[in-house]
C-alpha positions as CSV (number, residue, x, y, z in Angstrom):
1,M,0.9,-12.7,-27.5
2,K,0.8,-14.8,-24.6
3,I,1.0,-15.0,-20.9
4,R,3.3,-17.4,-19.0
5,E,5.2,-18.3,-15.6
6,A,8.5,-17.9,-15.8
7,K,11.1,-20.6,-15.3
8,A,14.9,-20.0,-13.8
9,A,16.2,-20.5,-17.6
10,D,13.8,-17.2,-18.8
11,F,15.7,-14.7,-17.1
12,D,18.5,-14.6,-20.0
13,A,15.5,-13.1,-21.6
14,I,14.0,-11.1,-18.9
15,W,18.0,-9.4,-18.0
16,P,17.8,-7.1,-21.4
17,I,14.0,-5.5,-20.1
18,F,15.1,-5.4,-16.6
19,Q,18.3,-3.7,-17.1
20,E,17.0,-0.8,-19.8
21,I,14.0,-0.1,-17.5
22,V,16.6,0.2,-14.0
23,A,19.1,1.9,-15.8
24,A,16.6,4.7,-16.7
25,G,16.0,5.7,-12.9
26,D,12.9,7.1,-13.9
27,T,10.8,4.2,-12.5
28,Y,11.4,2.0,-10.3
29,A,13.4,2.9,-6.7
30,Y,16.6,-0.3,-7.5
31,P,20.2,1.8,-8.5
32,P,20.3,2.2,-12.2
33,Q,23.9,-0.1,-12.0
34,T,21.5,-3.0,-10.6
35,S,24.0,-6.4,-10.8
36,R,23.1,-9.4,-12.8
37,E,22.5,-11.6,-10.2
38,E,21.1,-8.8,-7.9
39,A,18.4,-8.9,-10.0
40,E,17.8,-12.0,-10.5
41,R,17.4,-11.9,-6.8
42,I,14.9,-9.5,-7.1
43,W,12.5,-10.3,-9.5
44,M,13.2,-14.5,-9.8
45,Q,13.6,-15.4,-6.1
46,Q,12.4,-13.0,-3.8
47,P,8.9,-13.1,-5.6
48,Q,6.1,-15.7,-5.2
49,K,6.1,-16.4,-8.5
50,T,7.4,-14.5,-12.2
51,W,5.8,-14.5,-15.4
52,L,6.3,-13.2,-18.9
53,V,4.9,-11.9,-22.0
54,E,6.0,-13.4,-25.1
55,E,5.5,-13.5,-29.0
56,K,6.9,-15.7,-31.3
57,G,9.4,-17.1,-28.7
58,R,10.4,-12.9,-28.1
59,V,9.7,-11.8,-24.1
60,L,8.5,-8.7,-24.5
61,G,7.4,-7.8,-20.7
62,T,7.2,-9.5,-17.4
63,Y,5.6,-8.9,-14.0
64,Y,6.7,-10.5,-10.5
65,L,3.9,-11.3,-7.5
66,K,4.7,-11.7,-3.9
67,P,3.4,-10.7,-0.1
68,N,3.5,-7.4,0.2
69,Q,4.1,-8.1,4.2
70,A,3.9,-10.7,6.1
71,G,1.8,-12.4,8.8
72,P,-0.8,-10.4,9.5
73,G,-0.2,-8.5,6.5
74,S,0.4,-11.7,4.3
75,H,-3.3,-11.0,2.1
76,V,-1.9,-8.2,0.1
77,C,0.2,-8.6,-2.5
78,N,2.2,-6.9,-4.4
79,C,3.0,-6.6,-8.2
80,G,6.2,-5.2,-10.1
81,Y,5.6,-4.8,-14.3
82,M,8.2,-3.9,-16.8
83,V,7.5,-3.8,-20.5
84,S,10.0,-3.6,-23.1
85,S,10.5,0.1,-25.2
86,A,10.3,-2.2,-28.1
87,A,6.4,-3.7,-26.8
88,R,5.2,-0.5,-25.3
89,G,2.1,1.0,-26.5
90,R,0.5,-2.7,-27.2
91,G,-1.5,-2.8,-24.2
92,L,0.8,-5.6,-22.5
93,A,0.8,-3.8,-19.0
94,T,-2.7,-3.5,-19.0
95,A,-3.2,-7.3,-20.1
96,M,-0.5,-8.2,-17.2
97,C,-1.7,-6.7,-14.4
98,E,-5.6,-8.0,-15.7
99,H,-3.5,-11.6,-15.4
100,S,-2.1,-10.2,-11.8
101,Q,-5.0,-10.0,-10.6
102,E,-6.7,-12.7,-11.7
103,Q,-3.3,-14.8,-10.3
104,A,-3.4,-13.0,-6.5
105,L,-7.2,-14.2,-6.4
106,A,-6.2,-17.9,-7.1
107,L,-3.2,-17.5,-5.3
108,G,-5.7,-16.7,-2.0
109,Y,-4.7,-13.0,-1.7
110,K,-7.5,-10.3,-1.2
111,A,-5.9,-6.9,-1.8
112,M,-2.8,-5.6,-4.2
113,Q,-1.1,-3.1,-3.4
114,F,1.7,-0.8,-5.2
115,N,4.3,1.0,-2.7
116,F,6.0,3.5,-4.4
117,V,4.6,4.4,-7.8
118,A,6.7,7.8,-8.6
119,A,4.3,10.4,-9.4
120,T,5.9,11.1,-12.9
121,N,5.2,7.5,-14.2
122,A,2.1,9.1,-15.2
123,G,1.5,6.2,-18.1
124,A,1.4,3.5,-15.3
125,V,-0.8,5.8,-12.2
126,R,-3.6,6.5,-15.3
127,L,-3.7,2.3,-16.3
128,W,-3.6,1.6,-12.4
129,Q,-6.6,3.7,-12.0
130,K,-8.5,2.6,-15.2
131,L,-8.4,-0.8,-13.5
132,G,-9.4,0.2,-10.1
133,F,-7.0,1.2,-8.4
134,A,-6.9,4.2,-5.7
135,E,-4.5,6.6,-4.6
136,V,-4.0,5.5,-1.1
137,G,-0.9,8.1,0.4
138,R,1.1,10.0,-1.4
139,L,4.8,10.2,-0.1
140,P,6.6,13.9,-1.2
141,G,9.6,13.7,-2.8
142,A,10.4,10.5,-2.1
143,F,11.4,9.6,-5.7
144,N,14.9,11.0,-7.0
145,H,13.7,11.5,-10.3
146,P,16.9,11.7,-12.8
147,E,15.5,14.6,-14.3
148,Q,12.6,16.5,-12.5
149,G,14.6,16.1,-8.8
150,Y,13.0,14.8,-6.0
151,V,9.2,13.5,-7.2
152,D,6.1,12.0,-4.8
153,A,6.2,8.2,-4.8
154,L,2.4,7.0,-4.6
155,V,0.8,3.9,-2.3
156,M,-1.5,2.7,-4.7
157,Y,-4.2,-0.3,-3.5
158,K,-7.2,-2.3,-4.8
159,W,-9.1,-5.1,-2.9
160,L,-9.4,-8.1,-5.2
161,D,-11.9,-9.9,-3.2
162,L,-15.2,-8.9,-3.9
């Protein structure tokens, strides 16, 4: 398993992962019917950089890194992570989050913020906390989960430049 920076042509392999996760509607606030073109803009064009995890030439996961805000907030980055359902439980999210923190520091960021973590995404919340992220905000009922209805969304934050 290796993590490498994604190239534009890699979106063909990222798209099925993006589509699977967004269509489920239980972790990301993108419309479940997000088009391929919009997904490519969100995942490949808007971020500063995008990476992927591959094994034997097969893409298993991906993440992006971008500034969370412009100007005075540009020292804080934001990341989004996706792992194919076929590759879950193998530590990919941990590896990508650790890699993203290293990359963020190398790119000059001082902190990382996750803006909208569905509180029902217990695995992600547990992992982010294990990796040193603190819950710094709770948005009551801000995420409309397809099965559980309106649930809280969390803002999670970690200062990286220690």
